[in-house]
C-alpha positions in Angstrom: -83.5 -27.8 8.6 -79.9 -28.9 10.1 -78.1 -31.1 8.0 -78.5 -34.7 8.8 -74.5 -35.1 9.9 -72.5 -37.4 7.8 -71.4 -41.4 9.1 -67.8 -40.5 9.8 -69.1 -37.8 12.5 -71.9 -40.5 13.9 -69.3 -43.4 14.8 -66.5 -41.0 15.7 -69.0 -39.9 18.1 -70.1 -42.8 19.3 -66.5 -44.5 19.5 -65.3 -41.1 21.5 -68.3 -41.3 24.2 -67.0 -45.6 24.2 -63.7 -44.2 25.1 -62.2 -45.8 21.9 -60.7 -42.9 19.4 -57.1 -42.0 21.3 -54.2 -44.2 21.3 -53.9 -43.1 25.5 -57.0 -45.3 27.1 -60.0 -43.7 29.1 -58.7 -44.6 32.5 -55.3 -45.7 34.2 -55.3 -48.8 36.8 -59.1 -48.6 39.9 -59.5 -45.0 39.2 -59.8 -45.6 35.6 -61.9 -48.6 36.4 -64.4 -46.6 38.0 -64.2 -43.7 35.2 -65.2 -46.4 32.7 -68.1 -48.2 34.5 -69.7 -44.7 34.9 -69.3 -43.8 31.1 -70.8 -46.8 30.3 -73.4 -46.9 32.9 -72.7 -50.7 33.5 -70.5 -53.7 32.0 -71.7 -56.7 30.7 -70.6 -60.1 33.1 -70.1 -63.2 31.4 -69.0 -66.3 32.0 -67.7 -67.3 28.5 -63.9 -67.5 29.5 -62.1 -69.0 25.9 -60.7 -65.9 25.9 -60.5 -63.5 28.8 -63.5 -63.2 30.2 -66.6 -60.2 28.8 -66.2 -58.3 31.4 -62.4 -58.3 32.1 -62.1 -57.8 28.5 -64.2 -54.5 28.1 -62.2 -52.8 30.8 -58.9 -54.0 29.3 -59.2 -52.6 26.3 -60.5 -49.1 28.2 -58.0 -49.0 30.8 -54.3 -48.9 31.3 -52.3 -51.3 34.0 -56.2 -53.0 33.7 -56.1 -56.3 36.3 -58.5 -58.8 37.1 -58.6 -58.0 40.7 -59.3 -54.6 40.2 -63.6 -54.9 40.0 -63.0 -57.0 43.5 -61.3 -54.1 44.8 -63.7 -51.7 43.1 -67.0 -53.6 45.0 -64.5 -53.8 48.3 -64.5 -50.1 48.0 -68.5 -50.0 47.8 -68.2 -47.8 44.4 -69.6 -50.8 42.3 -72.4 -53.5 42.8 -73.5 -56.4 40.9 -77.3 -56.9 39.4 -79.5 -57.2 36.3 -79.2 -54.6 33.5 -80.0 -55.9 30.4 -78.5 -58.9 31.6 -76.1 -59.5 34.6 -73.8 -56.2 35.2 -71.2 -54.6 37.4 -73.6 -50.8 37.9 -71.8 -48.0 39.8 -73.2 -47.7 43.5 -74.4 -44.5 42.7 -77.1 -46.0 40.6 -78.6 -48.5 43.2 -81.8 -46.8 43.6 -82.7 -47.9 39.8 -82.3 -51.6 40.3 -85.1 -51.3 43.3 -87.9 -51.6 41.1 -86.6 -55.0 39.6 -85.7 -56.1 43.0 -89.0 -55.6 44.8 -91.0 -56.9 41.5 -89.1 -60.1 42.1 -89.7 -59.6 46.0 -93.5 -59.6 45.5 -93.8 -62.0 43.1 -94.6 -60.3 40.2 -91.6 -61.6 37.9 -91.1 -65.0 37.6 -87.4 -66.1 38.7 -88.4 -69.3 37.3 -88.3 -71.9 40.4 -90.9 -71.6 43.3 -89.0 -70.0 46.5 -88.5 -72.6 49.6 -88.7 -69.6 52.7 -86.8 -72.1 55.2 -84.2 -72.8 53.3 -83.9 -68.6 52.5 -83.8 -68.0 56.3 -81.6 -70.6 56.7 -79.1 -68.8 54.3 -79.6 -65.5 55.3 -79.4 -66.4 58.8 -76.4 -68.6 58.3 -75.2 -64.8 56.6 -75.7 -63.2 59.3 -73.9 -64.9 61.1 -71.0 -66.0 59.6 -70.2 -63.1 57.0 -70.1 -63.2 53.1 -70.6 -67.2 52.3 -69.7 -68.6 48.6 -72.6 -70.8 47.2 -69.8 -74.2 48.1 -69.9 -73.2 51.5 -73.4 -74.8 51.8 -74.0 -78.5 52.2 -75.9 -80.3 49.5 -78.3 -82.5 50.8 -78.8 -84.2 47.5 -76.4 -87.2 47.1 -76.3 -86.7 43.1 -76.7 -84.0 40.7 -79.0 -85.0 37.5 -77.5 -82.1 35.4 -76.7 -78.0 35.3 -79.8 -76.9 36.2 -79.9 -79.3 39.3 -78.9 -76.4 41.5 -78.5 -77.4 45.4 -81.6 -75.3 47.5 -79.2 -73.6 49.1 -77.6 -72.2 45.8 -81.2 -71.4 44.6 -82.0 -69.8 47.5 -78.7 -67.2 47.5 -80.0 -66.0 43.5 -83.5 -65.6 44.7 -82.3 -63.3 47.5 -80.0 -61.5 45.4 -82.2 -61.5 42.8 -84.5 -59.9 45.3 -81.7 -57.7 46.5 -81.6 -59.2 50.0 -78.0 -60.3 49.6 -75.9 -58.7 47.1 -71.7 -59.9 45.5 -69.3 -58.7 47.1 -66.6 -60.8 45.4 -66.2 -63.6 42.6 -63.4 -66.6 43.2 -63.5 -67.4 39.3 -67.0 -67.1 38.3 -68.1 -67.6 42.0 -70.5 -65.4 43.7 -69.5 -65.1 47.5 -72.4 -63.4 49.2 -73.4 -60.8 52.0 -76.5 -59.4 52.9 -76.6 -56.1 51.3 -78.1 -54.1 54.3 -74.6 -54.3 55.9 -72.8 -53.7 53.0 -74.6 -50.7 51.2 -72.5 -47.4 51.5 -75.0 -45.1 53.8 -75.2 -42.2 51.7 -76.7 -44.3 49.1 -80.0 -43.0 47.9 -82.4 -46.4 48.0 -85.7 -44.4 47.4 -87.3 -46.1 44.8 -87.1 -43.8 41.8 -90.5 -42.0 40.3 -91.0 -43.7 36.6 -90.0 -40.2 35.3 -87.2 -40.5 37.0 -86.2 -44.4 36.0 -86.9 -43.0 32.4 -84.5 -39.8 32.8 -81.7 -42.4 33.9 -82.2 -44.8 30.9 -81.9 -41.8 28.7 -79.3 -40.4 30.1 -76.9 -43.6 30.6 -77.1 -44.3 26.7 -76.6 -40.7 25.9 -73.3 -40.4 28.5 -72.1 -44.6 26.7 -72.5 -43.8 23.3 -73.6 -39.5 22.7 -76.7 -40.2 20.7 -79.4 -42.6 20.3 -83.0 -43.8 19.0 -85.9 -44.4 20.9 -85.0 -48.1 20.4 -81.5 -48.2 21.3 -81.7 -45.2 23.9 -84.3 -48.3 26.1 -82.1 -51.0 25.4 -80.7 -52.1 28.9 -84.6 -51.5 30.2 -87.0 -54.9 29.2 -89.7 -53.6 31.0 -92.5 -52.7 28.9 -93.6 -49.6 31.1 -89.9 -48.2 31.6 -89.8 -48.6 27.9 -93.1 -47.1 27.0 -92.0 -43.5 29.9 -88.2 -43.5 27.6 -90.6 -42.6 25.0 -92.5 -40.6 26.7 -89.5 -38.5 28.0 -87.8 -38.3 25.0 -90.7 -36.4 23.3 -91.1 -34.3 26.6 -87.0 -33.5 26.3 -87.1 -32.4 22.8 -89.4 -30.1 24.0 -88.7 -28.4 26.6 -85.2 -28.0 24.8 -83.4 -30.2 26.8 -82.7 -33.1 23.9 -82.7 -32.3 20.5 -84.2 -34.6 17.1 -82.4 -34.9 14.4 -82.7 -37.5 10.9 -79.3 -39.6 9.5 -78.9 -39.8 6.1 -81.1 -42.6 6.1 -83.4 -40.9 7.7 -83.7 -42.5 11.4 -84.7 -40.3 14.0 -81.7 -39.9 16.7 -81.5 -38.1 19.9 -79.1 -35.6 21.6 -78.0 -33.3 23.9 -78.1 -30.0 22.2 -75.0 -29.3 20.1 -73.6 -32.7 20.5 -74.0 -33.5 17.0 -72.7 -30.1 15.7 -69.1 -30.2 17.8 -66.0 -31.9 15.5 -65.5 -34.8 17.0 -62.1 -36.5 18.0 -60.2 -38.4 15.1 -59.6 -41.5 15.9 -55.9 -42.7 16.4 -54.4 -45.3 13.9 -55.3 -48.2 16.5 -56.4 -51.7 16.3 -59.2 -52.3 19.1 -60.1 -55.7 19.3 -63.7 -56.2 21.3 -65.5 -58.3 23.5 -68.5 -59.7 21.8 -70.9 -58.4 25.1 -69.0 -54.8 24.5 -70.6 -51.3 25.0 -70.0 -50.7 21.2 -71.8 -54.1 19.9 -74.2 -56.0 22.0 -77.0 -53.8 20.6 -76.9 -55.4 17.4 -78.7 -53.8 15.5 -77.2 -50.1 16.6 -74.2 -51.5 15.5 -75.3 -52.2 11.8 -76.8 -48.7 11.8 -74.2 -46.7 12.8 -71.2 -49.0 11.6 -72.2 -51.1 9.0 -71.3 -54.0 10.6 -73.1 -57.2 10.8 -72.4 -59.4 13.6 -73.4 -62.5 15.6 -71.7 -64.2 18.4 -71.7 -68.1 17.2 -71.1 -70.1 20.1 -75.1 -70.1 20.2 -75.3 -71.0 16.8 -74.9 -75.0 15.6 -71.5 -75.7 15.0 -72.3 -76.5 11.4 -74.1 -72.8 10.8 -71.2 -70.9 12.0 -69.6 -68.8 9.6 -67.0 -67.2 11.9 -66.7 -69.2 14.5 -67.2 -70.4 18.4 -66.3 -66.6 20.2 -65.2 -64.2 17.1 -64.0 -61.2 18.6 -65.0 -57.7 16.2 -61.8 -55.4 15.4 -61.7 -52.1 14.0 -59.3 -50.1 13.3 -59.0 -46.3 13.7 -63.2 -45.6 12.9 -64.5 -48.7 10.6 -65.1 -52.4 12.1 -63.1 -54.2 9.5 -63.2 -57.6 10.4 -63.0 -60.1 13.3 -61.0 -63.0 14.9 -62.0 -66.3 16.2 -59.4 -67.3 19.2 -58.7 -69.4 22.1 -56.3 -69.2 25.1 -54.5 -71.9 25.8 -52.8 -70.3 29.3 -51.1 -73.5 30.3 -49.0 -73.5 27.2 -49.0 -69.9 27.2 -50.5 -69.6 23.8 -52.8 -67.5 21.9 -54.3 -69.5 18.9 -55.8 -66.8 16.6 -58.3 -69.8 14.4 -59.2 -67.5 12.1 -58.8 -64.6 11.1 -61.5 -62.6 8.6 -60.4 -59.0 7.2 -63.7 -57.4 5.8 -62.2 -54.1 4.6 -59.2 -52.8 2.3 -55.7 -52.9 4.3 -55.1 -49.4 5.2 -51.5 -47.6 5.9 -50.9 -48.8 9.8 -52.8 -51.7 10.1 -50.7 -54.4 10.6 -48.3 -52.5 12.9 -51.3 -52.0 14.6 -52.9 -55.2 14.4 -49.9 -56.7 15.8 -49.7 -54.5 18.3 -53.1 -55.2 19.9 -53.0 -58.7 19.5 -49.5 -59.1 21.6 -51.0 -57.1 24.3 -54.2 -59.0 24.4 -52.7 -62.6 24.1 -50.0 -61.5 27.0 -53.3 -59.7 29.7 -55.3 -63.4 28.5 -52.0 -65.2 30.1 -49.9 -66.2 26.2 -46.8 -64.8 24.9 -47.0 -67.4 21.7 -49.3 -66.0 18.9 -50.4 -68.8 16.3 -52.2 -67.2 13.2 -53.9 -70.2 11.3 -56.7 -69.7 8.6 -56.9 -66.2 7.6 -59.2 -65.0 5.2 -58.7 -63.8 2.4 -56.0 -66.5 2.4 -53.7 -64.1 0.2 -53.1 -62.2 3.5 -52.4 -65.3 5.3 -48.9 -64.9 4.8 -48.6 -61.6 5.9 -50.0 -62.0 9.2 -48.2 -65.1 9.7 -44.8 -63.1 9.6 -46.6 -60.5 12.0 -45.9 -63.4 14.3 -42.7 -65.0 13.2 -43.9 -67.7 11.3 
C-alpha cells in the first residue's frame, strides 16, 4: 500500500495547480487571463469593492501586467462568458454546454428563480435588444415613480436577469458592476458545442475541472461547484468507475481522508515554493472551499463581512496571507482610492516570522495597493502588538 502523501506535498501540489508557487505568475496579459480561467475552471464574481473586486483580485494574483479591462476584452473575443457556477462567475467559453442543464431547468420552471416571470416584459426586453443591440438595465425606463428598497428591481431589470439565467441573454461586458446584455444567439461562436451533456459527461467535467484546479480532491470537494444533488451523485459514481478503470487513483491522507487524483500526480516531486507572499481574495479558488482549506492548509478562514460587527474577530474584509507554502495570517484592508491611501486596518500574524518574510510582505502589499490605485500605505493594528513597529517601518511610518 502506498504511503500517505505528506502535508507539505499536498500543499505544494494544490498551490502548483493554482498557479501560486513560483515567483513568476501563471501567465501574462490577455493570454494569461485566458490561461488562468482555463486552469481554474471559473473565476468568481463578487460585488464588494472595499479593495479590488474578487474577480480582478484573483486574476491579479496570477497574471503579470493584469488590468481590469482585460476581462471585458476576453469576453469580447468570445473566449469567456458569464454564468452561474457555485456563484456568479466568468467561465471558459469552451465549457458553455455544461451551463445548459441549469439554464434549461430554469427556463422550464424546474428551478425557482425567485420571482414570477412576466412574459410581456420579457418579450419587450428581448425585442429591444434584438433591434438596438446590447443594452444595460439603465437603458430601460423604470415605470415606477419610487423604489422601496434594494430588491425592488424595475420590471425590465428582473426580465433581463431572468432571460440571462435562462440562457437567452448573455453579458458582453461590465461597466462597474452593471452587465450589458446581448442575445446569446448573436454572441455564441459557431464552433462552440451547444448540445446538453449527459449526466456522465457532466460528472466527468466536474471531476476534471476540480483536478485541473487543485490536483486532488475528495468526493465532496471535487463536486463543490455543482449544487445539484443529481450531479453530485453522478460525480461519486464516476469517481468509483474511473478508479476501477485506472483513470484515477485513490489514496489516504495522513488523517485518513480519502482523496482522488490522476495516476502518479501525488508521487511526483512538487514544485518548490518561492519566497513570495501572496495576498488572496476571500473568494479565491484556493480558499473558497473552507473545509478543504482547513484540511489541506490547516487554515480556518471565514469572511466576516456577513458576520454581525460585534462578532467579527478579524474585520469586515480580511484577506488571507500565505508565504512560501503556508498560510501565515490575514489582514483587514480598505483602499481609499480618492486619497490614494491603502489602509491596513488590522494585521494578524498567525505563524512565526520566517527569514525573508518582511521584505516579501512589503513587496506584495505595495504591488496590491498600486493595483487598487493607492500609493500610500498605512498600518494600523497589528497582532501580536510587539510586531507593530516592524511592520510600520516597512512603509516608512
